[in-house]
N, C-alpha and C positions, 0 to 999 in steps of 0.2 A: 313287833312294831308294824302296824298296818301301813301299807303304801298304796297310794293312788296310781292308777295306770298312767304312764308318762312316756311320751315319745322321745323327748330330748334327753340326752345322756349327761351324766355328771362325772367330771374328772376331778380327783382330789389329790393333793400333794401330801406324800408321807413325810413326816419329820418328827422331832422330839415330842410334839403334842399328840401324835397319832400312832406311835409305833408300839404301844401296848396292845397285846392281842385282844383284850376285852374291848378297848376303844375302837380298834380296827374292825372288829366283828359288828359292833353297833353302827359304825359308819356304812358298812356294806349293807346291813339290814335297813338303814335309812334311805339307801338308794344310790350309793356310789357304783358306777359302772366301769371305771378305769382309774387305776392308781398311778400317779406320776412320781417317779423317783428322780429328784433333782441332783444331777451329777455336779453341780456347782458346790455342793456341800457333802461332807462325809467321805469315807474311805470306800474302796472297792468292796471290802468285807461287809461294811454297813449295808451296801445296796444288795449284796447277795443275801444277807440275813433278812432284810425287809422284803425282798421278793419272795422268799420262802414263807414268811408270815402271811403275805397276801394270798399266796396259793393255798395255804392251809385254811385261812379264814374263809376264802371263797368256797373251798370244798365243804367246809362245815356248814356253810349257808345253803349249800345245794345249788349253787350257780356260779358261773365263771365271771371273773373280773379281769379285764385286760390290764397289762402293765406297760407303761410308757416310760422309756429311759430318756430323759431330757438332758442332752449334752450341754456342757458349759459354754463352749465356743471360745473365741478369743477374749483374753482378759484385757480389756481396754479401760484401765483403771489408774488412779494415782497411787503412789506408794503409801508408806506409813509416816505418821508424824511422831515427833519426840514426846509430845504430850497427848497423843491419840487424836487430837483435833485442833483446828485453829478457827478464829473468827475473822472472816474476810470482810473488809469495809469497802463499800462502793468507792471507785476511784483509786484504790490502792493498786500498786504494782505487784504482780505475782508471777513467779517463774516456774514452768513445768520443765524439769531437767531429766532427759533420758539417761544421762551418765551419772546422775547423783546416786550415791550409795548410802549416805548418812540419812537419818530421819529428817522429815520435813519440818518447817517452822512457818512463821507468819509471812516470810518472804518467798518461799518456794518449796517444792516437793519433787520427789523422784516419780518415775513412771514404770508401770509394769509393761506397757506397750512401747517398745523401744523405737518403733518406726514412726511415731506420731510427728516428730519434727519434719519428716519427709512428706507428710500428708497435709500440712497446713501452710498457709501464707498470710501475710498481713491483711487484716480486715475480716479474716474468718471468725466465726463465733463458736466457742466451745461451751457445752452445756454439761455440768457436773452434777452428780447426785440427782438424776432424773430431772434436770433442768432447774433445780432450786438455786444453783450457783451458775452465773453466766460470766464468761471471760471473753474479752475481745483480743484477738492476737495483734500485737504491735509489730512484732518481727521475730525472725528465727535466726539464731546465731549458733552454728554448730549443732550441738545436742540440746540447746536451750530454746524454749519457746517463751518469749517474753510477752506478758499479757497485762491488760488493765481489767480490774474487777468491774463489771457492769452491774451485776446483781449480786450482792453479798450475802453472807450468812455463815453458818457453821459448816466447815468441811472436815470430815473425819477420815480415818484410814480406809484405803482401798475402795473409795467411791468411784463409780463408773464415769466414763467420759464419752460424750457423743459430739459429733460435729453437725452443726445446723445445716440441713440440706444434704447430709450424707457425704461420702467421699473418702472414708477411711479404707485403706487397702488390706486390712487384716484378713487372713484367709478364714473361711467359715470353720474349717477343721483343723485343730491343733494336734500336737503330739499327745496331749492329755486326752483329747476326744477319741483318738484312735485306740488308745489303751482302754478307755471307758467303753467303746464299742465291744471290744473283746470281753470285757466284764459283763455287759448287758446280754451278749449272745450266750454266755456261759449258763444263764438262767432263762434263756429264750424269751427275752422281752418281746412283747407282741408289736410294739411300735417304738421307733427311735425318732425323737424330735431333734432336728438340726437347728442350731442357733445361728442367726445372722447370715443365712445364705443370700448371695447377691444375684445368682443366676442358676440356670438349670445344671450347669457343670458342677457346681458345689453339691447339688443333690445327687447327680450321677456318681460322683466320687464317693459320697457317703453310702450309696447303695452297693457299690463295688466292695467297699470295706466291710459293710455288714454281711453281704453274701459270702465273702471269703471267711469271716470270723464265725459265721453260723453254719458253714458247710458241713462240719463234722456232726452237727446236731440235726442235719436235714431240715433246717429252719430258714424261713425267709420273713423277716419282720416288715411291717408297713412303715414307710418313711413319711414323717410329718415335717414340712418346712415351716419354720417360725418366721413369719413375715414381720421383721422389726428394723429393717434398714430402708432408707429412702431409695437406694439403688434397686431394691427388689421390686418396687411398684411397677416401673416400666417393663420389667421381665416377669410379671405375675403369671401370665398365661403359660410361658415356657417352664417356669418353676413348677406350676401346677401339674403340667404334663409329665414332668420328671419325678413326681411325688405321688404318694397315695392320699395325701391330704395336706392341709395347711393349718397353721394356728394364727389367729389374728392376735398377735402379741402387742397389745396396745401401749405398753409402757415405753420401751425403747423407741417404738415407731412414733409415738406422740412427741418424744423429745426431738426426733430428727425432722419430722414433717410439720410439727405444730399440733397442739391439742384439737384445734378447731377442724382440722382436716380428717381426723380419725373416724368420726361416726359415718361419714359418707364412704370412706374407704372400707370400713367394716361391712357395710351393706354390699358394696361392690364385690368384695372378696368372697362373701358368703354366696352371693348370686353366681359368681363365676365358678366357684367350687362345685356347686350343685349342677350347673350346666355341663361340667366336665366329668361328672360322676366321681367326684372326690369328696372325702370327708373334711369337715371344717369344724375347728374348735375356737370358741371365743374366750379370751383369757385376759387377765390382769385387773386387779382391784375390783372384781365383780361384787364382792361382799366385804370389802376391806374393813369397814367399821366393826364387823363381827370378830375381828382379832381380839378386841377388848370388850365389846358389847354383846349382850345376849340376843339382840334383835337388829335387823338391818335398817338402814335409812330408807325413806321413801324413794330417794333417787336411785339407790342400789336395786330396789325392787323393780323399778321401771327399766333400769339398765339390763337386768337379766331378762325381763319379759320381752323387751325389744329385740334382744339377740334371738330369743325363741321365735318371735314373730318374723324376724328376718329369714329364719329357716336354718339356723345353725344346728349341726348334729349334736354338739356338746358345749357345755359351759364349764369353766374351770375355776377351781379354788386353789390358791397358792399358799400364802402365809396363813390364811384363815384356818386351814387344817393342819399345816406343817408346824406352826408355832403359836396358834391362837388359843384362847381360853375356852372356846366353844366348838370344838371340831365336829361333834355329833350334831349339835343344834343348827350349825350353819348348813349342813347337808339337808336336814329336814326342811329348813326354810327354803333353800334353793329348789328342792324337789317340788314343794307346794307352789312356788312361784311358777315354775315350768308347767306344771299340770294345769294351773289356772289360766296361764297365757294361751296354752294350746286349745282351750275350750273356745277362745275367741278367734281362732284361725279361720280364714276363708279357704275352702277347698275349691281349687280352679283346675280340676283335672281335665275337663273338656278343653279348656283354653290351652293347657299344657300340651295337649296332643295335636292341636290344630297345626297343620303344616309340617308335622314331624315325619321323617322317613327313617325306617329301620333297615339296615343292611344285614343284621344278624338275626338268626332265628331265635336264639335264646333271649335276646333283648326284646324282640317282638312279643314273645310269650310273657315275659315279665310285665310289659306294659298292658298286654291283654288281660292279665290277671288283676291288675289294679283297676282297670276300667270296669271290668265285669263285676268284681267284688264290690266296688263302690256303688254302682247303679242297682245291683241286686240286693244290696244290704247284707252282705255276708258277715258271719260272726268273726271270721278270721281269714287271712291269706297265709297259706303254708307253702314253703319252698323246700323241697328236698335238694340239698346243695352240697357239693364237694369243695368248691373254691370260694363260695360266698358272693360270686359276681351277681347272680340273679337278685338276692335280697338287697345288695348295694344299689342296683338300678331301681328297684322298687322304692327304696328309701329316699330317693331324690325327689319324690313327688309327695305333696301333702295329701294324705287320704286317711280319714278317721276310722280306718279298719286296721287292727293290729296285725303285724307281719311276724310269723313264727318261722324261723329258719332252722331246719333239722339237718344236722350234719354228722357224719361219723368221725370227722377230724377235729381233734381238740384245739389245734392251732387256729383252724378256721372259726370255731365257736368263739374263741377268745377275741380274735380280730373283729368279729361282727358285733361284739359288745359295745363298740363305739358308733354303730350305724343308727341313725335316727329311726325310731318306730320299729326297730327290729329286736325281737327277743330270740337270741340264739339258744338252741337246745341240742344236747348231744344225743344221738341215736344211731345205733348200727343199722345199716341199710342192707336189705336183701338184694341179691342180684336179680331176683324175679320182681318185675314191676308190680304185679298185683299184690304180692306179699308185702312189698315195700309200702304200698298205699294202705293196706290193711294195718300194718304195724304203726304207720304214722297216725292213723285215726285212733288207735288204741292208746298211743302215747299221749295224744291231745286230750282224750277223754279222761285218762288217769290223772292228768294235771288239772282237770276242770276247765280246760280252755274251750272245749265244745261239749255239748250234751246231745242226747238223742233228739233228732229232729232239726238240729242246727244246720244251716247251709254254710259251707266254706269252700274256698277255691284252693286248689293244690297244683303246684308245678313240679315236674321232674323231667329227667332225660332218659332216653333209651339209646344205647345200652346204659344201665344204671352205673353210676360211679365214674363216668367220664367227665372230667372238668370242662366246663363251657358247653355241655351237651344238652342243656334244657331245651326240650322240644315238644313238651306236652302240657296242656292246661286242662284240668278236669274240675267241674263243679259238682260237689258231693253233698248229700244230706246224711248227716251222721246217723248210723243205725241205732 
């Protein structure tokens, strides 16, 4: 399957529709860069088996695909109904009862989240099932929250609850999440996505748990904060600094802050992530219609393209690949949209560097490589890297020169699979600088990335192999 060169990465969710090895292989061939395992569904063994499938399919394709373990987070949901669902009429009274154990009916239902009666007061607005059902709180009596239906409809088992404007006290990490972290570290997930963090402390706790669980494997995953609570918005910068990246999780976020606020927040989050040298993923309903249709709507095409033009590192597919009828086709469509949008991007490298000051040698070298390669018209920018920091810095700026990151570390290669405009390649590196540079050029020529006479920029550090030690930029003409 021919693929166009594309800077923006694609995250796809594994599920029943995409767990067959043949389908998974075709999705990777179509352009998936990271597979998301949704820990809200399935058993620990399901995730272990699917992670193995991803590793095998990626190896067969000759390239690495990152794995992201997406934690469920707190279950803020209604309980189950005797008949599976009820029809709520506007103006009707409905009780959410944290002490109720019997199945729900037209008058009320139990709660998975037992603290809700302490988190609400009269006048609060509760949004159920992604805002399709709206309840106004009349009062709280003991464990009962008595409400009036403002916007009615069908409410079925285990639908989610949000509070308009935020304010739910549920912790970001549950006992289940802690167990799921141990499962994810057993197969060395490259990224862990934390659901519903409110502040930097939530992310710091998640990092501590991940590092402890991964210590025996000598592994350190990247942490992605899913921004989906209203409380996270004022703390966005501190959450970013405590994370390796963020996900613009537009579903729950839109329910809490309102649909109209989300597009501007998306742009702000992407811009802030890039300014702080963090990865950013744009998610939720990007190609939703392709769950059942073979082509996207024009609005979905524009949505994906706008996220690309905003500068997102990756765009994400959820139910489209997990449970949809066209898991391969949706990846092909998304890849084409990304590639087409990138052709319209403005490169503002000179403006990006105006007034910038660099305190680190390695960061200065990274920026110098970008500037030189762009103005010289280099065929490629090549970074010999151990930690992946230099390619990450390079990827924060739009430059229509492909970046190739050569690393001897498999974990670094997988992590860099999510960086915009970075193609990570595995290559053993000689301790001798000249030999390492010679090997790098041979590696690039073998893959058809450069040919004799092509000019490329290459960065490395002396002594070779020291993390954070990039201190050399060389402009080469391939022999």
